[in-house]
C-alpha positions in Angstrom: 32.6 24.3 -19.4 29.9 21.5 -19.3 28.5 20.4 -22.6 25.4 22.2 -23.9 22.3 20.1 -23.3 21.0 18.3 -26.4 17.4 17.8 -27.5 17.0 14.5 -25.5 18.2 16.1 -22.3 15.9 19.0 -22.7 12.9 16.7 -23.5 13.7 14.7 -20.3 13.8 17.8 -18.2 10.6 19.1 -19.7 8.9 15.7 -19.0 9.7 16.1 -15.4 7.9 19.5 -15.1 4.9 19.2 -12.8 2.0 21.1 -14.3 0.5 22.8 -11.2 -3.2 22.4 -12.2 -2.9 18.8 -13.3 -0.5 18.0 -10.4 1.2 15.6 -12.8 4.5 15.7 -14.7 4.2 16.4 -18.4 5.3 12.8 -18.9 2.6 11.4 -16.6 0.0 13.6 -18.4 1.3 12.5 -21.8 1.2 16.2 -22.7 4.5 16.6 -24.6 3.8 16.6 -28.4 7.0 18.1 -29.7 10.4 19.2 -28.4 12.7 20.4 -31.2 15.9 22.4 -30.8 16.9 24.7 -33.6 20.5 25.6 -33.2 20.8 27.3 -36.6 19.8 30.7 -35.2 21.3 33.1 -32.6 20.0 32.7 -30.0 19.0 29.1 -30.6 15.3 28.3 -30.4 13.4 25.5 -28.6 10.1 24.6 -30.1 7.8 22.9 -27.6 4.2 21.7 -28.3 2.0 20.7 -25.3 -1.5 19.3 -25.3 -3.2 19.6 -21.9 -6.5 18.2 -20.6 -7.7 21.6 -19.4 -8.8 24.8 -21.1 -5.7 26.8 -21.9 -6.9 30.2 -23.1 -5.0 32.9 -21.3 -2.5 30.5 -19.8 0.3 30.6 -22.4 2.4 33.4 -21.0 2.3 32.0 -17.4 3.1 28.5 -18.4 5.9 29.6 -20.8 7.6 31.5 -18.0 7.3 28.5 -15.6 8.9 26.2 -18.2 11.7 28.6 -19.0 12.5 28.8 -15.2 12.3 25.0 -15.0 14.8 24.5 -17.9 17.2 27.2 -16.6 18.9 24.7 -14.2 20.2 22.7 -17.2 22.4 25.6 -18.2 23.9 26.4 -14.8 26.5 29.1 -15.1 25.9 29.6 -18.8 22.4 31.2 -19.1 23.4 32.9 -22.3 23.4 29.4 -24.0 19.8 28.8 -23.1 17.5 28.8 -26.2 14.4 31.0 -26.6 11.3 29.0 -25.8 8.6 28.9 -28.5 5.6 27.3 -26.9 2.6 25.9 -28.8 -0.2 25.2 -26.3 -3.4 23.3 -27.1 -6.2 21.8 -25.2 -8.0 18.4 -25.4 -10.9 18.1 -22.9 -12.3 14.6 -22.7 -15.4 13.1 -21.1 -14.8 11.5 -17.7 -16.4 8.7 -15.8 -19.7 9.2 -13.9 -21.5 7.3 -11.1 -21.9 3.5 -11.7 -25.2 2.7 -13.3 -25.4 6.1 -15.1 -24.1 7.1 -18.5 -22.9 10.5 -19.6 -25.4 12.7 -21.3 -25.1 12.8 -25.2 -22.9 15.7 -26.3 -22.0 16.8 -22.8 -18.5 15.9 -21.8 -18.5 16.6 -18.1 -21.3 17.6 -15.7 -19.7 19.4 -12.7 -22.0 20.1 -9.7 -21.3 23.2 -7.6 -22.8 22.6 -4.1 -22.9 23.9 -0.6 -24.1 22.4 2.6 -26.1 25.6 3.4 -27.3 28.8 1.7 -25.7 32.2 1.9 -22.1 31.1 1.2 -22.0 32.5 -2.4 -22.4 29.2 -4.2 -24.3 30.6 -7.2 -21.7 33.4 -7.6 -18.9 30.8 -7.7 -20.9 28.6 -10.1 -21.5 31.4 -12.6 -17.9 32.7 -12.5 -16.6 29.2 -12.8 -18.7 28.6 -16.0 -17.7 32.0 -17.4 -14.0 31.4 -16.6 -14.0 28.1 -18.5 -15.7 29.7 -21.4 -13.2 32.6 -21.5 -10.4 30.0 -21.5 -11.8 28.4 -24.6 -14.1 25.6 -23.4 -17.7 25.0 -24.6 -19.8 25.6 -21.4 -23.4 25.3 -20.2 -24.9 26.4 -16.9 -28.0 24.7 -15.4 -29.6 26.6 -12.5 -30.9 23.7 -10.4 -31.9 25.9 -7.5 -35.7 25.7 -8.1 -36.7 27.6 -5.0 -34.4 30.5 -5.5 -33.1 30.7 -9.0 -30.5 33.5 -9.2 -28.7 32.8 -12.5 -31.2 34.8 -14.7 -30.2 37.9 -12.7 -26.4 37.1 -12.6 -26.3 36.5 -16.4 -28.4 39.5 -17.3 -31.2 37.4 -18.7 -34.0 38.3 -16.3 -37.3 38.5 -18.2 -36.0 36.5 -21.1 -37.8 33.4 -22.3 -36.3 30.3 -24.1 -37.9 29.1 -27.3 -38.7 25.7 -28.7 -38.8 24.7 -32.4 -40.8 21.5 -32.0 -42.6 22.1 -28.7 -40.5 19.4 -27.0 -36.9 20.5 -27.0 -35.9 23.8 -25.4 -33.2 26.1 -26.8 -31.1 27.5 -23.9 -30.5 31.2 -23.6 -26.9 32.4 -24.1 -25.0 35.1 -22.2 -21.2 35.9 -22.3 -20.5 32.8 -24.3 -22.4 30.3 -22.0 -25.6 28.4 -22.7 -27.9 28.7 -19.8 -31.1 27.1 -18.5 -33.1 27.9 -15.3 -36.6 27.4 -14.0 -36.4 31.2 -13.5 -36.7 31.5 -17.3 -40.0 29.6 -17.3 -42.0 30.9 -14.3 -42.7 34.1 -12.5 -39.7 34.5 -10.2 -41.7 36.5 -7.7 -44.1 33.6 -7.1 -43.1 31.0 -4.5 -42.4 27.5 -5.8 -44.7 25.4 -3.6 -43.4 22.1 -5.0 -42.5 19.0 -3.1 -39.4 16.9 -3.7 -40.6 14.6 -6.6 -42.0 17.6 -8.5 -38.7 19.4 -8.2 -36.7 16.4 -9.3 -38.9 15.8 -12.3 -38.7 19.4 -13.4 -34.9 19.5 -13.1 -34.6 16.2 -15.0 -36.7 17.7 -17.8 -34.6 20.9 -17.8 -31.4 18.8 -18.1 -32.6 16.2 -20.6 -35.0 18.4 -22.8 -32.6 21.3 -23.4 -30.7 21.4 -26.6 -27.3 22.0 -25.0 -25.3 21.1 -28.1 -21.7 19.9 -27.7 -20.3 21.0 -24.3 -17.0 20.3 -22.6 -18.5 21.3 -19.2 -22.1 21.7 -17.9 -21.9 23.5 -14.6 -24.9 22.6 -12.3 -25.7 25.2 -9.7 -27.1 22.8 -7.1 -29.8 23.8 -4.5 -28.2 24.4 -1.1 -28.4 21.7 1.6 -28.1 17.9 1.8 -31.8 16.9 1.8 -33.8 14.5 -0.3 -33.8 16.8 -3.4 -30.0 17.2 -3.4 -29.4 13.5 -2.8 -31.8 12.4 -5.6 -30.2 14.8 -8.0 -26.7 13.5 -7.1 -28.0 9.9 -7.7 -29.8 10.5 -11.0 -27.7 13.1 -12.8 -24.5 11.7 -14.3 -21.9 13.9 -12.6 -18.2 13.7 -13.3 -17.2 15.8 -10.3 -18.4 18.1 -7.6 -17.1 21.4 -6.2 -18.0 22.2 -2.6 -18.3 25.9 -1.6 -18.0 27.1 2.0 -17.0 30.1 4.0 -14.2 29.7 6.6 -16.5 29.8 9.6 -17.2 26.6 11.6 -21.0 26.7 11.1 -20.6 26.7 7.3 -17.9 24.1 7.4 -20.0 21.7 9.4 -22.7 21.8 6.7 -20.1 21.7 3.9 -18.7 18.5 5.4 -22.1 16.9 5.2 -22.3 17.9 1.5 -18.9 16.3 0.8 -20.0 13.1 2.5 -23.2 13.0 0.5 -21.3 13.1 -2.8 -18.9 10.4 -1.4 -21.9 8.1 -0.7 -23.2 8.3 -4.2 -19.7 7.9 -5.7 -19.3 11.3 -7.1 -15.7 12.5 -6.9 -15.2 15.8 -5.1 -12.8 17.9 -7.1 -12.1 20.3 -4.2 -13.1 23.0 -1.8 -13.7 26.6 -2.6 -13.3 28.9 0.4 -15.5 31.9 -0.3 -15.5 35.3 1.5 -12.1 34.4 3.0 -10.7 37.9 3.4 -12.3 41.3 3.4 -10.1 44.3 2.3 -11.4 47.7 3.3 -12.0 49.8 0.2 -10.9 52.9 2.1 -7.9 52.0 4.2 -6.8 48.7 2.7 -7.0 46.8 6.0 -7.4 43.1 5.5 -9.6 41.2 7.9 -10.8 37.6 8.1 -14.4 38.3 9.1 -15.6 34.7 8.9 -12.5 33.1 10.4 -9.3 32.0 8.8 -8.1 28.8 7.1 -11.3 26.7 7.5 -11.4 25.7 3.9 -7.8 24.5 3.8 -8.3 22.5 7.0 -11.3 20.8 5.6 -9.5 20.1 2.4 -6.6 18.5 4.3 -9.0 16.5 6.5 -10.6 14.9 3.5 -7.6 14.7 1.2 -9.0 17.0 -1.5 -7.7 20.1 -3.1 -8.3 23.7 -1.9 -9.3 25.0 -5.3 -9.3 28.6 -4.3 -9.7 31.2 -1.5 -11.9 34.0 -2.7 -12.2 37.5 -1.3 -15.2 39.2 0.2 -15.5 42.1 -2.2 -18.4 44.4 -2.7 -17.6 44.6 -6.4 -18.2 40.8 -6.8 -21.7 41.3 -5.5 -22.4 44.4 -7.5 -21.1 42.9 -10.7 -23.2 39.7 -10.3 -26.3 41.7 -9.4 -25.7 43.8 -12.6 -25.7 40.8 -14.9 -22.0 40.8 -15.6 -20.1 38.7 -13.1 -16.5 39.5 -12.3 -14.9 37.3 -14.9 -16.6 39.3 -17.7 -17.1 42.6 -15.9 -13.4 43.2 -15.2 -11.3 40.4 -16.8 -8.0 41.9 -15.8 -8.8 42.4 -12.1 -7.3 40.3 -9.3 -10.8 39.0 -8.4 -11.3 37.7 -12.0 -7.8 36.1 -11.9 -8.8 34.2 -8.7 -11.8 32.7 -10.5 -9.6 31.8 -13.5 -7.1 30.0 -11.2 -10.0 28.2 -9.5 -11.3 27.1 -12.9 -8.0 25.7 -14.0 -7.4 23.8 -10.8 -10.9 22.3 -11.0 -10.4 21.3 -14.6 -7.0 19.8 -13.7 -8.5 17.7 -10.9 -11.1 16.4 -13.3 -8.5 15.7 -16.0 -6.7 13.5 -13.5 -9.8 11.3 -13.1 -10.7 8.2 -15.1 -12.1 8.8 -18.6 -15.4 7.6 -19.8 -14.7 4.3 -21.7 -18.3 3.4 -22.4 -18.0 4.3 -26.1 -15.2 1.8 -26.5 -17.4 -1.2 -25.5 -19.6 -2.9 -28.2 -23.3 -2.8 -27.7 -24.7 -6.3 -26.9 -28.0 -7.1 -28.6 -30.0 -10.3 -27.7 -32.2 -11.6 -30.5 -34.4 -14.6 -30.9 -33.2 -16.9 -33.7 
């Protein structure tokens, strides 16, 4: 019988485990905080402490099962000798680098833009569920509705008709819904009136909403970008300090052609694209259960492969997603245990993992240089 693995062998095996959201080994991610084998009990116990750079709420059971399966190979034909895993899982979300020439916003760790090359692909629904998923997983999250011409987040968050307040007449307190701080032009104007604003007015208004809102301390600020790749979108991408972007598309060729333009726009302004979200990928008939790819199949994965980025998720075309968003309770909060909510949670973890792999913001480490006349 081979010798029972000792603590060092177990730690080495754990270090080789590739965390699927980070796409790094635990050693590469510097995530392993403790590995302690307690052989004084029957069965023996293995205490493991991990610290990941992503929100970890709701992830404990899944990760513990994956680690247990990963360690099983150490015990070969003697599975009874394997210790019971006791996993302590914590999260440490750090600020990441933004475009050159810009500095991160005070108190906001990471601005994540959710964009699409064209309208009608479900970008706003993805943005709100991404924000809500991160909040449900334990992160501090804000949501900025940057779609001035068609703000939809007030409806999706159940805040239609609500108005933000200001203590000093200068700084605006965001509204809150489902654990997320939210700001939208739709909170400040009559949403039934058309916004006859030109590009500079829109850019100025959005800069004010971003800078003059008392967001507090946030791990992520999700920005629901206007659809398209015109002057407004390009100006926002250049002026807002963004840590990463998520591109939303449907599988059809027409949507993919515009999504590619959106991806290239972010590349030009040196904003890293965290990945592609393929929305409305499969429709399952509510009566017979027949699955059909109404908008084509595999377009998002092909685009991700072409540009060397992650396919963050492939989401269903489901009438309940639409109804829940229209009702002010998007899927993540309306039915947290549903498969559609689980898809958004997986998407959120993958996006956070891609961001965690990126370079951290080091600006706070450098001394401030002051030139004085003497």
